[in-house]
Backbone as CSV, one residue per row, in Angstrom:
resi,resn,N_x,N_y,N_z,CA_x,CA_y,CA_z,C_x,C_y,C_z
1,MET,-45.807,-22.546,46.892,-45.534,-21.346,46.131,-44.763,-20.441,46.999
2,PHE,-43.510,-20.223,46.372,-42.687,-19.432,47.207,-43.003,-17.949,46.896
3,ARG,-43.974,-17.114,47.767,-44.341,-15.714,47.598,-44.201,-14.975,48.917
4,PHE,-43.840,-13.659,48.930,-43.569,-12.970,50.189,-44.627,-11.936,50.534
5,ALA,-44.922,-11.751,51.843,-46.016,-10.906,52.312,-45.756,-9.429,52.068
6,VAL,-46.807,-8.676,51.743,-46.746,-7.222,51.612,-47.030,-6.621,52.980
7,LEU,-46.221,-5.623,53.381,-46.454,-4.987,54.674,-47.752,-4.186,54.632
8,MET,-48.544,-4.293,55.698,-49.828,-3.603,55.761,-49.791,-2.570,56.883
9,LEU,-50.183,-1.346,56.563,-50.245,-0.291,57.556,-51.635,-0.304,58.179
10,LEU,-51.679,-0.457,59.493,-52.957,-0.561,60.190,-53.172,0.681,61.053
11,SER,-54.306,1.315,60.911,-54.649,2.439,61.782,-55.212,1.883,63.085
12,THR,-55.322,2.712,64.090,-55.802,2.251,65.390,-57.253,1.826,65.332
13,SER,-57.972,2.204,64.307,-59.387,1.857,64.206,-59.614,0.540,63.478
14,VAL,-58.519,-0.065,62.937,-58.656,-1.297,62.184,-58.499,-2.489,63.124
15,TYR,-59.342,-3.487,62.939,-59.305,-4.675,63.770,-57.988,-5.405,63.577
16,ALA,-57.285,-5.707,64.656,-55.980,-6.349,64.575,-56.120,-7.846,64.346
17,LEU,-55.122,-8.401,63.688,-55.115,-9.829,63.418,-55.017,-10.611,64.717
18,GLN,-55.888,-11.585,64.890,-55.839,-12.473,66.037,-55.273,-13.808,65.566
19,PRO,-54.020,-14.102,65.899,-53.391,-15.326,65.401,-54.142,-16.579,65.835
20,VAL,-54.000,-17.635,65.074,-54.607,-18.913,65.415,-53.547,-19.791,66.075
21,ASP,-53.975,-20.925,66.640,-53.017,-21.817,67.286,-52.320,-22.697,66.251
22,ILE,-51.287,-23.380,66.701,-50.473,-24.199,65.815,-51.289,-25.323,65.193
23,GLU,-52.183,-25.920,65.977,-52.992,-27.021,65.447,-53.869,-26.562,64.288
24,THR,-54.440,-25.384,64.430,-55.269,-24.845,63.348,-54.416,-24.543,62.122
25,ALA,-53.267,-23.923,62.346,-52.365,-23.625,61.232,-51.889,-24.906,60.559
26,ALA,-51.713,-25.968,61.345,-51.236,-27.232,60.785,-52.240,-27.813,59.798
27,THR,-53.518,-27.541,60.008,-54.536,-28.019,59.075,-54.361,-27.361,57.708
28,VAL,-54.141,-26.046,57.715,-53.904,-25.328,56.461,-52.596,-25.804,55.826
29,TYR,-51.584,-25.963,56.646,-50.275,-26.433,56.189,-50.406,-27.772,55.471
30,GLN,-51.184,-28.657,56.047,-51.369,-29.983,55.462,-52.198,-29.924,54.183
31,ASP,-53.311,-29.188,54.216,-54.192,-29.137,53.056,-53.536,-28.422,51.878
32,ALA,-52.638,-27.491,52.166,-51.918,-26.796,51.100,-50.690,-27.572,50.632
33,ALA,-50.399,-28.699,51.290,-49.270,-29.568,50.930,-47.943,-28.807,50.927
34,ILE,-47.761,-27.952,51.923,-46.518,-27.192,51.995,-45.323,-28.124,52.193
35,ARG,-45.459,-29.091,53.088,-44.361,-30.013,53.354,-43.906,-30.709,52.065
36,GLU,-44.852,-31.244,51.308,-44.503,-31.997,50.107,-43.806,-31.124,49.080
37,GLN,-44.277,-29.898,48.937,-43.701,-29.017,47.934,-42.310,-28.544,48.318
38,VAL,-42.130,-28.204,49.597,-40.808,-27.763,50.037,-39.819,-28.916,49.998
39,ARG,-40.235,-30.075,50.477,-39.322,-31.213,50.508,-38.836,-31.561,49.104
40,ALA,-39.680,-31.365,48.108,-39.287,-31.687,46.732,-38.115,-30.829,46.255
41,SER,-37.943,-29.649,46.852,-36.879,-28.743,46.406,-35.574,-28.935,47.168
42,LEU,-35.578,-29.709,48.237,-34.418,-29.738,49.132,-33.281,-30.636,48.651
43,GLY,-33.583,-31.664,47.878,-32.546,-32.596,47.469,-31.416,-31.969,46.675
44,SER,-31.747,-30.972,45.875,-30.726,-30.347,45.030,-30.089,-29.117,45.674
45,MET,-30.535,-28.742,46.871,-29.997,-27.537,47.497,-28.499,-27.615,47.788
46,PRO,-27.965,-28.737,48.306,-26.522,-28.768,48.573,-25.674,-28.448,47.343
47,GLU,-26.038,-29.004,46.196,-25.269,-28.728,44.989,-25.411,-27.272,44.560
48,HIS,-26.610,-26.707,44.725,-26.802,-25.295,44.380,-25.951,-24.390,45.271
49,ILE,-25.963,-24.658,46.562,-25.180,-23.834,47.478,-23.694,-23.971,47.177
50,ARG,-23.248,-25.180,46.897,-21.849,-25.413,46.543,-21.472,-24.629,45.287
51,GLN,-22.324,-24.677,44.278,-22.043,-23.966,43.029,-21.972,-22.460,43.248
52,LEU,-22.826,-21.939,44.109,-22.819,-20.500,44.361,-21.514,-20.045,44.986
53,PHE,-21.014,-20.818,45.947,-19.749,-20.452,46.571,-18.571,-20.707,45.634
54,SER,-18.575,-21.820,44.913,-17.453,-22.148,44.046,-17.366,-21.204,42.855
55,ALA,-18.471,-20.506,42.543,-18.460,-19.551,41.446,-17.637,-18.306,41.767
56,ASP,-17.326,-18.107,43.060,-16.519,-16.959,43.471,-15.043,-17.292,43.235
57,ALA,-14.548,-16.886,42.075,-13.174,-17.243,41.695,-12.147,-16.662,42.656
58,ALA,-12.470,-15.536,43.287,-11.508,-14.885,44.173,-11.290,-15.669,45.459
59,ALA,-12.237,-16.543,45.795,-12.139,-17.265,47.061,-11.099,-18.384,47.013
60,HIS,-10.888,-18.991,45.828,-9.922,-20.091,45.682,-10.177,-21.183,46.716
61,LEU,-11.371,-21.719,46.699,-11.753,-22.700,47.707,-11.062,-24.044,47.475
62,SER,-10.664,-24.663,48.560,-10.042,-25.975,48.483,-11.116,-27.054,48.397
63,ASP,-10.686,-28.275,48.070,-11.628,-29.386,48.039,-12.254,-29.603,49.408
64,GLU,-11.457,-29.422,50.475,-11.985,-29.598,51.821,-13.069,-28.574,52.130
65,GLN,-12.859,-27.360,51.677,-13.845,-26.309,51.920,-15.125,-26.551,51.130
66,LEU,-14.993,-27.011,49.888,-16.172,-27.316,49.075,-16.961,-28.475,49.683
67,LYS,-16.242,-29.459,50.208,-16.917,-30.568,50.885,-17.647,-30.064,52.127
68,ALA,-17.052,-29.118,52.828,-17.682,-28.558,54.026,-18.955,-27.801,53.659
69,ILE,-18.926,-27.082,52.543,-20.106,-26.357,52.081,-21.242,-27.328,51.773
70,THR,-20.923,-28.400,51.044,-21.948,-29.392,50.694,-22.521,-30.042,51.943
71,ALA,-21.641,-30.413,52.880,-22.098,-31.064,54.109,-22.969,-30.117,54.936
72,ALA,-22.603,-28.847,55.005,-23.380,-27.875,55.773,-24.760,-27.677,55.159
73,ALA,-24.825,-27.650,53.833,-26.120,-27.492,53.164,-27.011,-28.703,53.411
74,LYS,-26.422,-29.887,53.439,-27.209,-31.084,53.714,-27.775,-31.057,55.135
75,ARG,-27.000,-30.547,56.071,-27.474,-30.485,57.455,-28.456,-29.345,57.676
76,GLY,-28.323,-28.301,56.869,-29.184,-27.140,57.072,-30.508,-27.193,56.355
77,PHE,-30.482,-27.639,55.099,-31.694,-27.630,54.293,-32.431,-28.960,54.438
78,ARG,-33.141,-29.071,55.570,-33.916,-30.265,55.901,-35.316,-29.843,56.314
79,ILE,-36.270,-30.720,56.063,-37.663,-30.378,56.344,-37.908,-30.179,57.828
80,ASP,-37.178,-30.880,58.698,-37.389,-30.709,60.134,-36.881,-29.350,60.603
81,VAL,-35.880,-28.795,59.913,-35.411,-27.445,60.234,-36.427,-26.416,59.749
82,PHE,-37.031,-26.689,58.630,-38.017,-25.776,58.040,-39.318,-25.718,58.838
83,GLU,-39.789,-26.855,59.302,-41.189,-26.984,59.682,-41.614,-26.172,60.909
84,VAL,-40.833,-26.184,61.975,-41.248,-25.492,63.195,-41.403,-23.981,62.975
85,PRO,-40.384,-23.281,62.450,-40.579,-21.847,62.210,-41.643,-21.555,61.164
86,ALA,-41.789,-22.440,60.173,-42.801,-22.225,59.146,-44.197,-22.307,59.730
87,LEU,-44.455,-23.305,60.566,-45.771,-23.444,61.203,-46.052,-22.282,62.142
88,SER,-45.036,-21.856,62.885,-45.223,-20.732,63.810,-45.586,-19.462,63.059
89,ALA,-44.899,-19.206,61.948,-45.189,-18.012,61.151,-46.561,-18.105,60.515
90,LEU,-46.933,-19.296,60.063,-48.254,-19.480,59.465,-49.340,-19.169,60.485
91,ALA,-49.199,-19.693,61.701,-50.185,-19.449,62.748,-50.264,-17.964,63.095
92,ALA,-49.117,-17.305,63.154,-49.076,-15.894,63.549,-49.697,-14.971,62.507
93,ASN,-49.816,-15.453,61.263,-50.320,-14.593,60.188,-51.686,-15.002,59.663
94,LEU,-52.342,-15.927,60.357,-53.701,-16.324,60.010,-54.670,-15.879,61.094
95,ASP,-55.912,-15.624,60.708,-56.974,-15.449,61.685,-58.075,-16.457,61.384
96,ALA,-59.036,-16.560,62.270,-60.058,-17.600,62.153,-60.852,-17.489,60.854
97,GLU,-61.184,-16.278,60.442,-61.993,-16.104,59.227,-61.192,-16.488,57.988
98,THR,-59.914,-16.109,57.961,-59.080,-16.480,56.824,-58.919,-17.989,56.740
99,VAL,-58.748,-18.622,57.908,-58.638,-20.086,57.930,-59.898,-20.729,57.375
100,LYS,-61.047,-20.242,57.813,-62.313,-20.833,57.375,-62.472,-20.734,55.860
101,LYS,-62.275,-19.536,55.319,-62.453,-19.338,53.884,-61.381,-20.079,53.082
102,SER,-60.164,-20.114,53.606,-59.087,-20.820,52.915,-59.345,-22.315,52.896
103,GLU,-59.817,-22.843,54.022,-60.137,-24.266,54.089,-61.301,-24.611,53.163
104,ASP,-62.258,-23.711,53.075,-63.372,-23.939,52.135,-62.837,-24.062,50.716
105,PHE,-61.883,-23.195,50.370,-61.311,-23.233,49.023,-60.441,-24.472,48.829
106,LEU,-59.541,-24.738,49.772,-58.598,-25.844,49.624,-59.288,-27.207,49.612
107,SER,-60.414,-27.316,50.302,-61.128,-28.589,50.353,-62.080,-28.775,49.176
108,GLY,-62.283,-27.733,48.400,-63.139,-27.819,47.227,-62.419,-28.458,46.054
109,ASP,-63.163,-28.724,45.000,-62.590,-29.396,43.829,-61.442,-28.600,43.225
110,LEU,-61.636,-27.296,43.013,-60.591,-26.484,42.393,-59.358,-26.402,43.286
111,GLY,-59.569,-26.218,44.589,-58.442,-26.139,45.506,-57.625,-27.406,45.534
112,ARG,-58.305,-28.551,45.556,-57.590,-29.828,45.561,-56.818,-30.032,44.264
113,ARG,-57.407,-29.644,43.146,-56.706,-29.791,41.871,-55.515,-28.843,41.782
114,MET,-55.664,-27.648,42.330,-54.569,-26.694,42.332,-53.389,-27.245,43.127
115,VAL,-53.658,-27.734,44.341,-52.591,-28.270,45.184,-51.940,-29.485,44.523
116,ALA,-52.753,-30.369,43.959,-52.205,-31.550,43.289,-51.299,-31.156,42.132
117,ALA,-51.699,-30.125,41.380,-50.881,-29.661,40.259,-49.565,-29.077,40.755
118,ASP,-49.610,-28.325,41.838,-48.393,-27.732,42.391,-47.429,-28.798,42.895
119,VAL,-47.960,-29.803,43.577,-47.114,-30.873,44.094,-46.479,-31.644,42.939
120,ALA,-47.273,-31.927,41.918,-46.765,-32.693,40.776,-45.630,-31.953,40.070
121,THR,-45.774,-30.655,39.877,-44.728,-29.894,39.196,-43.493,-29.765,40.068
122,ALA,-43.689,-29.547,41.366,-42.548,-29.423,42.276,-41.715,-30.698,42.312
123,ALA,-42.361,-31.841,42.074,-41.665,-33.132,42.140,-40.990,-33.521,40.832
124,LEU,-41.102,-32.694,39.796,-40.458,-33.009,38.524,-38.934,-32.989,38.659
125,PRO,-38.219,-33.724,37.816,-36.753,-33.639,37.819,-36.308,-32.200,37.573
126,GLU,-35.203,-31.841,38.174,-34.750,-30.451,38.077,-34.465,-30.030,36.645
127,ASP,-33.925,-30.943,35.829,-33.632,-30.548,34.459,-34.907,-30.229,33.685
128,GLN,-35.998,-30.927,34.003,-37.267,-30.624,33.342,-37.828,-29.294,33.826
129,ILE,-37.707,-29.024,35.126,-38.156,-27.734,35.660,-37.389,-26.598,34.993
130,ASN,-36.091,-26.793,34.801,-35.289,-25.763,34.132,-35.758,-25.542,32.697
131,LYS,-36.097,-26.628,32.000,-36.600,-26.494,30.632,-37.902,-25.708,30.605
132,ILE,-38.764,-25.970,31.568,-40.054,-25.256,31.646,-39.823,-23.770,31.879
133,MET,-38.967,-23.442,32.844,-38.747,-22.046,33.193,-37.964,-21.298,32.117
134,ASN,-37.143,-22.035,31.374,-36.373,-21.399,30.292,-37.162,-21.272,28.998
135,GLY,-38.346,-21.884,28.949,-39.168,-21.814,27.755,-38.883,-22.895,26.738
136,ASP,-38.068,-23.891,27.103,-37.763,-24.986,26.191,-38.874,-26.036,26.162
137,GLN,-39.697,-26.041,27.189,-40.848,-26.938,27.227,-42.074,-26.086,27.543
138,THR,-42.946,-25.943,26.590,-44.086,-25.037,26.729,-45.408,-25.793,26.577
139,VAL,-46.481,-25.090,26.890,-47.822,-25.656,26.730,-48.639,-24.701,25.864
140,PRO,-49.643,-25.206,25.152,-50.471,-24.338,24.309,-51.166,-23.249,25.137
141,SER,-51.364,-22.103,24.508,-52.021,-21.003,25.205,-52.737,-20.113,24.196
142,THR,-53.419,-19.124,24.733,-54.106,-18.113,23.934,-53.846,-16.761,24.568
143,PRO,-54.078,-15.662,23.852,-53.911,-14.346,24.478,-54.749,-14.184,25.740
144,GLN,-55.970,-14.725,25.728,-56.816,-14.614,26.910,-56.215,-15.383,28.090
145,ARG,-55.712,-16.567,27.814,-55.115,-17.364,28.880,-53.821,-16.730,29.380
146,ASP,-53.036,-16.178,28.464,-51.817,-15.483,28.866,-52.137,-14.349,29.837
147,ALA,-53.205,-13.613,29.544,-53.599,-12.502,30.421,-54.014,-13.018,31.790
148,LEU,-54.737,-14.132,31.810,-55.150,-14.718,33.087,-53.930,-15.155,33.902
149,LEU,-52.959,-15.756,33.241,-51.763,-16.209,33.944,-50.924,-15.037,34.451
150,ASP,-50.880,-13.957,33.666,-50.185,-12.755,34.136,-50.849,-12.232,35.409
151,ASN,-52.169,-12.183,35.406,-52.892,-11.711,36.590,-52.688,-12.650,37.772
152,LEU,-52.634,-13.946,37.486,-52.418,-14.920,38.546,-51.034,-14.768,39.164
153,GLU,-50.038,-14.564,38.314,-48.676,-14.381,38.824,-48.591,-13.162,39.731
154,ARG,-49.289,-12.102,39.359,-49.236,-10.885,40.158,-50.098,-10.998,41.411
155,ALA,-51.263,-11.630,41.293,-52.131,-11.787,42.457,-51.475,-12.648,43.532
156,SER,-50.707,-13.628,43.103,-50.020,-14.495,44.055,-48.680,-13.912,44.504
157,ARG,-48.267,-12.800,43.875,-47.008,-12.122,44.185,-45.824,-13.083,44.070
158,SER,-45.897,-13.929,43.064,-44.895,-14.978,42.885,-43.477,-14.427,42.771
159,THR,-43.272,-13.474,41.882,-41.914,-13.001,41.619,-41.330,-12.262,42.813
160,GLU,-42.056,-11.267,43.302,-41.535,-10.455,44.393,-41.226,-11.302,45.625
161,SER,-42.132,-12.230,45.930,-41.954,-13.033,47.135,-40.837,-14.045,46.979
162,THR,-40.714,-14.643,45.791,-39.644,-15.610,45.567,-38.285,-14.934,45.681
163,VAL,-38.151,-13.759,45.086,-36.895,-13.013,45.189,-36.603,-12.669,46.642
164,GLN,-37.630,-12.238,47.372,-37.420,-11.881,48.775,-36.942,-13.081,49.584
165,ILE,-37.548,-14.240,49.333,-37.140,-15.439,50.057,-35.706,-15.808,49.715
166,PHE,-35.334,-15.743,48.445,-33.968,-16.072,48.051,-32.965,-15.106,48.690
167,LEU,-33.284,-13.813,48.687,-32.383,-12.834,49.279,-32.266,-13.036,50.786
168,SER,-33.396,-13.286,51.446,-33.378,-13.514,52.893,-32.587,-14.772,53.227
169,MET,-32.751,-15.799,52.403,-32.028,-17.043,52.627,-30.526,-16.824,52.453
170,GLY,-30.132,-16.057,51.444,-28.724,-15.757,51.251,-28.147,-14.998,52.430
171,GLN,-28.921,-14.037,52.959,-28.465,-13.297,54.133,-28.347,-14.219,55.334
172,ALA,-29.303,-15.134,55.472,-29.265,-16.065,56.599,-28.039,-16.958,56.535
173,VAL,-27.681,-17.434,55.331,-26.479,-18.249,55.175,-25.246,-17.446,55.596
174,ALA,-25.178,-16.186,55.154,-24.028,-15.347,55.477,-23.934,-15.088,56.974
175,VAL,-25.072,-14.750,57.601,-25.080,-14.479,59.033,-24.736,-15.737,59.825
176,GLY,-25.331,-16.849,59.415,-25.027,-18.094,60.105,-23.566,-18.454,60.010
177,THR,-22.963,-18.229,58.844,-21.544,-18.504,58.676,-20.709,-17.635,59.614
178,ALA,-21.090,-16.366,59.732,-20.372,-15.463,60.627,-20.485,-15.923,62.075
179,VAL,-21.675,-16.350,62.470,-21.884,-16.825,63.840,-21.051,-18.079,64.096
180,GLY,-21.129,-19.034,63.171,-20.412,-20.285,63.354,-18.905,-20.106,63.375
181,ALA,-18.415,-19.130,62.618,-16.978,-18.909,62.539,-16.487,-17.901,63.570
182,GLY,-17.414,-17.357,64.381,-17.032,-16.386,65.388,-16.766,-15.008,64.827
183,GLY,-17.326,-14.692,63.687,-17.118,-13.400,63.049,-18.103,-12.340,63.505
184,ASP,-18.051,-11.177,62.861,-18.912,-10.047,63.198,-20.250,-10.214,62.479
185,MET,-21.256,-10.685,63.185,-22.549,-10.962,62.597,-23.194,-9.701,62.033
186,ALA,-23.132,-8.585,62.766,-23.794,-7.354,62.337,-23.217,-6.830,61.028
187,THR,-21.896,-6.865,60.901,-21.251,-6.368,59.690,-21.626,-7.213,58.483
188,VAL,-21.597,-8.539,58.674,-21.943,-9.445,57.584,-23.404,-9.264,57.176
189,ALA,-24.281,-9.155,58.157,-25.703,-8.992,57.870,-25.963,-7.718,57.087
190,ASP,-25.304,-6.637,57.476,-25.505,-5.359,56.789,-24.988,-5.425,55.357
191,LYS,-23.838,-6.046,55.163,-23.274,-6.173,53.825,-24.171,-7.028,52.939
192,ALA,-24.681,-8.143,53.494,-25.547,-9.035,52.721,-26.853,-8.348,52.365
193,ARG,-27.384,-7.582,53.309,-28.649,-6.874,53.052,-28.477,-5.851,51.944
194,LYS,-27.412,-5.069,51.994,-27.164,-4.055,50.969,-26.939,-4.696,49.601
195,SER,-26.221,-5.800,49.578,-25.981,-6.499,48.314,-27.288,-7.007,47.736
196,GLY,-28.155,-7.545,48.609,-29.443,-8.052,48.156,-30.331,-6.960,47.601
197,GLU,-30.377,-5.839,48.281,-31.228,-4.739,47.816,-30.740,-4.199,46.482
198,ALA,-29.434,-4.210,46.289,-28.879,-3.703,45.032,-29.234,-4.606,43.855
199,SER,-29.435,-5.893,44.139,-29.717,-6.836,43.054,-31.202,-7.173,42.925
200,ARG,-32.044,-6.657,43.827,-33.449,-7.054,43.858,-34.166,-6.767,42.542
201,ALA,-34.064,-5.564,42.040,-34.812,-5.183,40.839,-34.420,-6.050,39.646
202,ASP,-33.114,-6.296,39.478,-32.671,-7.123,38.352,-33.163,-8.558,38.504
203,MET,-33.160,-9.075,39.730,-33.632,-10.431,39.955,-35.119,-10.557,39.629
204,GLU,-35.898,-9.571,40.063,-37.334,-9.597,39.769,-37.589,-9.545,38.269
205,ALA,-36.839,-8.694,37.578,-37.027,-8.565,36.137,-36.680,-9.861,35.412
206,SER,-35.659,-10.554,35.885,-35.224,-11.772,35.207,-36.069,-12.993,35.565
207,MET,-36.749,-12.954,36.701,-37.483,-14.128,37.157,-38.964,-14.118,36.810
208,ARG,-39.516,-12.959,36.482,-40.968,-12.886,36.277,-41.432,-13.792,35.137
209,ALA,-40.768,-13.745,34.004,-41.179,-14.575,32.869,-41.003,-16.072,33.159
210,PRO,-39.858,-16.515,33.734,-39.725,-17.935,34.058,-40.786,-18.440,35.031
211,LEU,-41.118,-17.617,36.041,-42.126,-18.049,37.001,-43.515,-18.102,36.370
212,ARG,-43.767,-17.216,35.412,-45.049,-17.273,34.716,-45.126,-18.542,33.869
213,ARG,-44.012,-18.938,33.248,-43.999,-20.195,32.484,-44.233,-21.390,33.410
214,TYR,-43.671,-21.309,34.599,-43.857,-22.367,35.589,-45.337,-22.494,35.951
215,LEU,-45.999,-21.356,36.164,-47.430,-21.367,36.457,-48.216,-21.950,35.289
216,ALA,-47.872,-21.537,34.088,-48.590,-22.012,32.902,-48.501,-23.527,32.782
217,TYR,-47.324,-24.068,33.059,-47.163,-25.516,32.983,-47.921,-26.200,34.125
218,SER,-47.775,-25.681,35.340,-48.430,-26.298,36.497,-49.934,-26.401,36.312
219,TYR,-50.542,-25.350,35.753,-51.999,-25.287,35.638,-52.472,-25.541,34.211
220,ARG,-51.673,-26.286,33.468,-51.983,-26.530,32.055,-53.296,-27.292,31.868
221,ASP,-53.706,-28.087,32.848,-54.942,-28.856,32.723,-56.165,-28.119,33.276
222,MET,-55.951,-26.915,33.792,-57.066,-26.112,34.275,-57.643,-25.288,33.132
223,SER,-58.942,-25.146,33.125,-59.590,-24.336,32.102,-59.437,-22.853,32.425
224,ASP,-59.774,-22.010,31.461,-59.766,-20.572,31.722,-60.745,-20.224,32.830
225,ALA,-61.877,-20.929,32.862,-62.856,-20.694,33.924,-62.271,-21.043,35.283
226,ASP,-61.471,-22.106,35.345,-60.809,-22.469,36.603,-59.876,-21.359,37.058
227,LEU,-59.095,-20.834,36.126,-58.151,-19.774,36.478,-58.874,-18.527,36.957
228,LYS,-60.018,-18.232,36.371,-60.810,-17.082,36.817,-61.307,-17.276,38.245
229,HIS,-61.759,-18.486,38.573,-62.216,-18.756,39.932,-61.055,-18.709,40.931
230,LEU,-59.889,-19.179,40.495,-58.712,-19.097,41.353,-58.345,-17.646,41.620
231,LEU,-58.375,-16.827,40.578,-58.086,-15.401,40.753,-59.106,-14.730,41.660
232,LYS,-60.357,-15.133,41.550,-61.396,-14.566,42.407,-61.084,-14.807,43.872
233,PHE,-60.625,-16.030,44.176,-60.249,-16.317,45.569,-59.032,-15.494,45.986
234,LEU,-58.004,-15.452,45.145,-56.784,-14.738,45.511,-57.023,-13.247,45.710
235,ASP,-57.964,-12.690,44.970,-58.237,-11.251,45.066,-59.198,-10.908,46.202
236,SER,-59.787,-11.911,46.836,-60.697,-11.670,47.958,-59.885,-11.398,49.225
237,PRO,-60.473,-10.732,50.230,-59.734,-10.504,51.487,-59.197,-11.785,52.117
238,PRO,-59.990,-12.874,52.200,-59.426,-14.108,52.757,-58.287,-14.664,51.897
239,GLY,-58.431,-14.547,50.578,-57.377,-15.034,49.693,-56.083,-14.269,49.876
240,LYS,-56.198,-12.958,50.012,-55.008,-12.145,50.238,-54.374,-12.477,51.580
241,GLY,-55.225,-12.712,52.590,-54.703,-13.104,53.894,-53.999,-14.447,53.846
242,TYR,-54.554,-15.373,53.095,-53.947,-16.691,52.938,-52.590,-16.583,52.246
243,VAL,-52.525,-15.807,51.181,-51.259,-15.633,50.464,-50.203,-15.026,51.386
244,SER,-50.583,-14.003,52.140,-49.623,-13.361,53.046,-49.113,-14.329,54.094
245,ALA,-50.024,-15.131,54.656,-49.614,-16.096,55.671,-48.726,-17.178,55.069
246,TYR,-49.079,-17.613,53.884,-48.294,-18.646,53.189,-46.881,-18.140,52.920
247,ILE,-46.801,-16.917,52.457,-45.501,-16.322,52.150,-44.657,-16.178,53.419
248,ALA,-45.270,-15.694,54.492,-44.554,-15.541,55.754,-44.053,-16.885,56.261
249,SER,-44.864,-17.922,56.083,-44.476,-19.258,56.515,-43.247,-19.752,55.759
250,LEU,-43.279,-19.636,54.444,-42.146,-20.078,53.639,-40.899,-19.256,53.939
251,GLY,-41.078,-17.949,54.101,-39.944,-17.091,54.404,-39.267,-17.491,55.702
252,ALA,-40.064,-17.758,56.747,-39.503,-18.147,58.042,-38.780,-19.486,57.946
253,GLY,-39.377,-20.426,57.224,-38.766,-21.739,57.107,-37.460,-21.730,56.338
254,PHE,-37.420,-21.016,55.206,-36.195,-20.973,54.420,-35.124,-20.136,55.108
255,ASP,-35.532,-19.115,55.847,-34.571,-18.341,56.616,-33.905,-19.232,57.666
256,ALA,-34.703,-20.066,58.334,-34.154,-20.965,59.353,-33.183,-21.968,58.740
257,MET,-33.537,-22.512,57.575,-32.642,-23.464,56.927,-31.357,-22.788,56.471
258,GLY,-31.464,-21.575,55.939,-30.277,-20.851,55.514,-29.349,-20.540,56.677
259,ARG,-29.955,-20.140,57.796,-29.135,-19.826,58.967,-28.454,-21.093,59.499
260,ARG,-29.200,-22.210,59.545,-28.600,-23.448,60.025,-27.447,-23.881,59.115
261,CYS,-27.660,-23.773,57.818,-26.599,-24.092,56.867,-25.368,-23.233,57.132
262,GLY,-25.580,-21.938,57.316,-24.460,-21.038,57.554,-23.728,-21.339,58.845
263,GLU,-24.478,-21.646,59.898,-23.851,-21.959,61.178,-22.990,-23.210,61.073
264,GLN,-23.526,-24.227,60.385,-22.760,-25.454,60.195,-21.507,-25.184,59.378
265,LEU,-21.650,-24.354,58.344,-20.511,-24.029,57.495,-19.462,-23.248,58.271
266,GLY,-19.925,-22.275,59.064,-18.989,-21.478,59.847,-18.170,-22.322,60.802
267,GLU,-18.837,-23.266,61.460,-18.128,-24.151,62.378,-17.096,-25.008,61.638
268,SER,-17.487,-25.516,60.466,-16.574,-26.352,59.692,-15.361,-25.556,59.228
269,LEU,-15.602,-24.316,58.777,-14.487,-23.483,58.325,-13.558,-23.138,59.478
270,ARG,-14.120,-22.928,60.638,-13.283,-22.632,61.809,-12.418,-23.844,62.155
271,GLU,-13.003,-25.038,62.057,-12.239,-26.250,62.334,-11.120,-26.435,61.311
272,LEU,-11.426,-26.147,60.051,-10.395,-26.252,59.029,-9.264,-25.254,59.273
273,ALA,-9.628,-24.054,59.712,-8.617,-23.031,59.991,-7.718,-23.470,61.134
274,GLN,-8.316,-24.058,62.137,-7.539,-24.531,63.281,-6.622,-25.679,62.893
275,ALA,-6.986,-26.377,61.807,-6.160,-27.481,61.323,-5.124,-26.987,60.313
276,GLN,-4.815,-25.705,60.330,-3.793,-25.106,59.480,-4.179,-25.057,58.008
277,VAL,-5.489,-25.035,57.715,-5.933,-24.901,56.342,-6.202,-23.436,56.068
278,ASP,-5.715,-22.932,54.957,-5.940,-21.533,54.594,-7.390,-21.361,54.176
279,VAL,-8.197,-20.666,54.988,-9.619,-20.535,54.732,-9.962,-19.095,54.371
280,PRO,-10.371,-18.822,53.150,-10.793,-17.465,52.780,-12.107,-17.117,53.435
281,THR,-12.361,-15.839,53.572,-13.618,-15.383,54.140,-14.729,-15.524,53.119
282,LEU,-15.822,-16.137,53.530,-16.960,-16.317,52.637,-18.070,-15.367,53.037
283,GLY,-18.635,-14.677,52.060,-19.798,-13.838,52.317,-21.040,-14.490,51.766
284,ALA,-22.092,-13.707,51.616,-23.329,-14.251,51.064,-23.155,-14.511,49.573
285,PRO,-23.754,-15.566,49.062,-23.762,-15.762,47.610,-24.377,-14.538,46.937
286,PRO,-23.911,-14.156,45.750,-24.421,-12.939,45.102,-25.914,-12.993,44.818
287,ALA,-26.459,-14.191,44.573,-27.896,-14.326,44.329,-28.264,-15.786,44.489
288,ILE,-29.100,-16.072,45.467,-29.535,-17.455,45.668,-30.342,-17.887,44.471
289,ALA,-29.962,-18.989,43.875,-30.659,-19.512,42.688,-31.110,-20.919,42.973
290,ALA,-32.026,-21.055,43.917,-32.510,-22.367,44.333,-33.357,-22.997,43.254
291,PRO,-33.663,-24.295,43.404,-34.564,-24.943,42.457,-35.890,-24.224,42.410
292,ALA,-36.614,-24.371,41.322,-37.874,-23.677,41.150,-38.800,-23.957,42.315
293,PRO,-39.304,-22.908,42.970,-40.196,-23.121,44.103,-41.563,-23.577,43.666
294,SER,-42.295,-24.161,44.587,-43.686,-24.496,44.304,-44.473,-23.211,44.184
295,ARG,-45.491,-23.219,43.368,-46.206,-21.978,43.109,-47.611,-22.004,43.676
296,ASN,-47.830,-22.728,44.725,-49.168,-22.801,45.314,-49.547,-21.470,45.929
297,PRO,-50.536,-20.727,45.402,-50.867,-19.414,45.951,-51.472,-19.542,47.321
């Protein structure tokens, strides 16, 4: 579940988070099936990144440049690029008590079924995921269940965090491209950040309903009682800590992949320029529209 952490203001009297080691974080990473869910989304990333750049009519990209974009995305969006920063961020945002309570939940019947449902949906063909998010493929519901799913979407911070990850990833691609091409990294980063902030509210408004449909489909075999127990965990202090750590982990991993993609692209564009190819300046895509993320809270 691609969700982003809420900043917490800590007074000097509040107990500070004591991070756990990588081995401990790896247990949570494995039980939450983060690797499986992220890997399921990576196959279609090169085409998505290519489409985002080719949609910029003003750039007039050549076939060589489009091939370079696809190749850079393939080299950047890989699970081995994701995993190290993701595990480090997960460890840095967990404490021993959160790990214990999260492991109790993940190892229980409901936790295992939740993870299995998330993995299964993440592995669906992209065209089916699009149908689900667009409302073309729906599941039966009731007003009571709709309310539970709305609360679940908000408790897991699905929309806000997914948008944040997409915006951060777009900025990382832009910055990486600037670095690889020898450009002004600070200027590009500032421009990408401002563009992202300007589009954040509209992105959140447009994505909330599709992500709720995604949740409804993923948890279609769970009873209302199951959803209530899931919400109980998410609303507890350990549940909130788990969500924050999970979000930070995904954010770090996708940021690393975006930056690697950009660096590879920047180098390729520089090589093309040196080969007398007219290379337009590429900025951040206007809005990263990656495949539907896993929604594991």
